[in-house]
TORLO-471603 format. One record per residue (C-alpha): y, z, x. Coordinates in steps of 0.001 Angstrom, whole numbers, padded with zeros to 6 digits, always signed. Layout:
<vextis>
YZX...
</vextis>
This chain:
<vextis>
+025015+013631+040433+022000+012908+043164+019437+015008+044590+018593+014776+048351+015897+012637+049058+015270+013630+052681+011667+013402+053825+012313+016390+055847+011858+019883+054966+011699+020545+051007+015625+021222+049243+016431+023108+046473+016954+021313+043926+020719+021187+041722+020655+022428+038320+021354+019318+036053+020850+020615+032883+023795+019039+031301+023776+015922+033499+024819+012789+031888+024881+009620+033726+027445+007012+032517+026982+002810+032946+029449+003297+035555+027579+004775+037539+024696+003972+037447+024038+001423+040170+025104+004374+042761+022574+006400+041417+019392+007112+043359+016048+007744+041896+015821+011839+040995+013020+013769+042826+009761+013905+041412+008228+016699+039250+005767+017942+041849+008707+018712+044323+010203+021228+042339+008812+024726+041633+008140+025043+037341+011074+026983+036790+013184+023975+037797+011401+021170+035590+012966+021358+032359+016313+020898+033964+014731+017778+035930+013283+016520+032821+016632+016362+031292+018253+014809+033930+015643+012444+034320+016319+011517+030625+019622+011414+030645+019395+008706+033598+017500+006814+030879+020088+006883+028512+021528+004137+030468+021263+000605+028806+021416-002884+030234+021259-006627+029124+017927-007861+029143+018772-011546+027769+020010-012259+031549+016616-011289+033910+018611-011643+037048+021106-008841+036419+020791-005370+037485+017023-005693+038754+017133-002662+040948+018544-000414+038084+016333-001535+035918+013678-000930+037967+014802+002459+038562+014912+003440+035043+011754+001729+034111+010271+003927+037012+012080+006968+035874+010786+006296+031794+007437+005907+033337+007467+009338+035155+008425+011052+031802+005825+009564+030070+003285+011524+032477+005576+014589+032348+005348+014725+028398+001208+014316+028372+001411+017638+029978+001523+021427+028972+004946+022628+029543+007191+023670+026873+010008+021953+025442+013403+023456+025629+015989+022719+022766+018144+021378+025566+015455+019346+026307+014646+018309+022908+018416+017120+021882+017990+015209+025248+015417+013257+024523+016334+012740+020539+019552+011295+022187+017653+009011+024571+015460+007465+022450+019023+007148+019932+020690+005133+022498+017492+002850+023353+015900+002276+020239+018572+001999+017166+020380-001175+017584+022058-003776+015407+019933-006608+014965+021399-009983+015109+021565-012288+011747+018053-013765+010748+018893-017291+011605+015548-017816+009441+016961-016535+006391+019437-020149+006428+016444-022680+006023+013379-020771+004756+012745-019763+001196+013064-016393+001139+010345-015802+004127+007670-017042+002977+006543-019306+005549+003766-017558+006987+003993-020147+010253+007444-018710+011489+006316-017969+014995+007186-014187+016254+010284-013372+017703+009694-010938+021050+012834-008879+022220+013871-009555+026237+013983-005607+026417+010579-005121+025195+009532-004360+028813+011780-000874+028689+011393-000643+024714+007369-000200+024717+007577+003003+027091+010483+004539+025203+008290+003584+021874+005306+005202+023926+007298+008453+025089+008710+008948+021423+005061+009000+020208+003562+011423+023078+006922+013534+022435+006507+013879+018926+002533+014472+018705+002710+016709+021894+001341+020554+021184+004657+021707+023611+006770+020342+020703+008207+022960+018632+008655+021394+014860+010675+024213+013647+013343+023242+016491+012644+019702+016713+013750+018864+012741+016598+019998+013636+017143+016569+016144+014750+014403+014443+016348+014571+011089+017498+012506+007799+019671+010319+010047+017188+010186+012841+014431+008911+009796+016898+006648+008570+017620+004870+011987+014292+004691+012623+013130+003099+009037+016103+000368+009712+014182-000624+012868+011679-001988+010874+013331-004982+009830+012679-005862+013640+011290-009670+013949+009168-008282+017031+005883-007677+015661+005074-005352+018959+007938-003051+017852+006952-002938+014146+003596-001867+015292+004779+000943+017205+007342+002012+014437+004249+002620+012207+002581+004452+014197+005872+006718+015181+006306+007052+011307+002836+008269+010801+003272+010691+013221+006740+011858+011977+005358+012526+008443+002461+014295+009663+004339+016984+012097+007100+017807+009821+005937+018316+006331+009859+019198+005517+010642+015464+005708+007998+014006+003645+009738+014044+000113+012656+012050+001883+010901+009786+003876+009239+008128+000737+012493+008489-000863+013802+006370+002148+011078+003976+002092+011009+003626-001228+014559+002800-001818+013901-000054+001271+011379-001553-001226+014232-001468-004222+016571-003010-002175+013596-005839-001372+012616-006477-004310+016151-006515-006763+018343-007554-003872+017440-009046-000597+014167-010479-000797+014448-010548+003017+012603-007952+005343+010126-008248+008191+008299-004799+007582+007047-004561+004428+004038-004594+005223+003909-002082+007542+005737+000169+005075+003164-000415+002410+000666+000363+005051+002293+003385+006076+002472+004367+002427-001181+003512+001728-001820+006926+004017-000018+008553+002207-001296+007744-000910-004606+008737-000240-003272+012234+000680-001941+012709-003028-003496+015581-004320-005019+015527-007760-003783+015151-010426-001490+012566-009655+002500+014033-009653+004887+012511-012346+006987+011124-009226+004181+009601-007483+003146+007622-010955+006797+006448-011101+006507+004769-007968+003756+002914-008678+005191+001613-011887+009004+001145-010083+008336+000030-007021+004629-000886-006014+004396-003122-009506+008019-004643-008783+006719-005752-005234+004215-008520-006659+007838-010132-007765+008779-011805-004475+008135-014974-003618+007235-013570-000161+004165-011675-001548+001636-013482+000513+002764-011539+003768+002148-007937+002581-000229-008635-000451-003209-007107+001287-001374-003921+001738+000488-003848-001546-003486-004376-003264-004682-001667-001350-001849+000826-002289-002433+000193-005911-006261+000483-005732-005713+003925-003954-003946+005006-007016-006822+003339-009226-009378+005234-007231-007497+008893-007508-006508+008040-011207-008420+005281-013018-006726+005796-016479-003647+003907-014319-005606+000681-014832-004151-000690-018062-000532+000741-016241-001327-001744-013632-002597-004565-015583+000599-004341-017741+002773-004599-014633+000627-007490-013185+000989-009492-017070+005109-008486-016734+005456-010284-013247+002806-012753-013517+003805-016413-011755+004264-019402-013836+004772-021951-011233+003144-020849-008039-000773-021225-008078-001264-019269-004834+000904-016210-006116-001683-016808-009492-004648-017117-007385-003600-013664-005595-002831-012020-008924-006584-013296-010159-008228-011630-007263-006483-007892-008035-007345-008086-011701-010499-008748-010869-010755-005727-008878-009151-003515-011459-011230-004824-014399-014433-003341-012251-012962+000056-012367-011479-000118-015573-012676+002028-018901-013351+000831-022130-010407+002623-024045-008034+001615-020889-009515-001950-021513-008886-002000-025272-004710-001250-024452-004341-004244-022582-007317-006948-023945-004918-009293-026075-002119-010076-023795-004772-010038-020837-006768-012595-022688-004194-014792-023466-003167-014702-019924-006686-015642-019165-006453-018454-021398-003159-020099-020009-005031-019771-016724-008551-021527-018257-005718-024195-019026-003819-024486-015759-003504-028150-014181-004140-026384-010547-007779-026632-009987-008541-023656-008494-007019-021276-010867-009018-022945-012978-012108-022438-011287-011699-019207-010140-011664-018019-013797-014972-019755-014045
</vextis>
């Protein structure tokens, strides 16, 4: 399925709305015509053809393999990125092809984490990040997906059939990537999906909650907790008042238990921000948060204890006397223990 690329007389492009380019024939595929060389009536068909061409994947662990084909795909992805930024309305076949291409390129199973055998639950902040060798292509696909989702030419009512719950769950699975560049792209994409598809918002919140549950109570190892909390920080800031009961339950059952894992330091800043957003919206939640901190207070980890004390200090600045009296006795008991701490940083923090 190739198009005549002769530089002589203009030729009518073939209709390729259902073109699929299997990996077995990729070496024989010529680059398709540029969009500027086809009439507007054919551009969406050409878009589907180019997207289908990009469904072919390559092995990037060997930089010497398929160099020509990789370059053809990269140039095609860049051309698609430029086209998606335009003003052509996407047809349903184009939406389907685009979602399929993103799924083929992005959704993959990560290799077992070799660090899990040599580290204590991911608490070592000195680990060097691991970078995916396929990133030169993955980055363009991510950029393409962001442009596609945010395009004013994308009908959300049609797109939600393909960017569905299954698609969102597989996006969330990618947050466990060890490549920080990929997690940053995913953070942007999930923000845009949450903003564009209102019908998916409850599902996204529940799915992220389930990742947090599993992290806290089962595996205590996940690379994307900080990014997911950053997303939730924006979501919480948009909650309407008075807060729904489901949101308060999320605070008690998800955010507060996230203080428990040993790797708290990796995502503490984002977690603290989420908690502060709840308190800012409803100050009477201060006593609830303090009770939670006391429940998960670290006994033998002085660095975590300093984090708890810092968060506690911010909460006490916002608490009113009624809420303070609810937690006064256990709180002062815990502060007394800190005064008796053998760790000089904890001791001096109190004073």
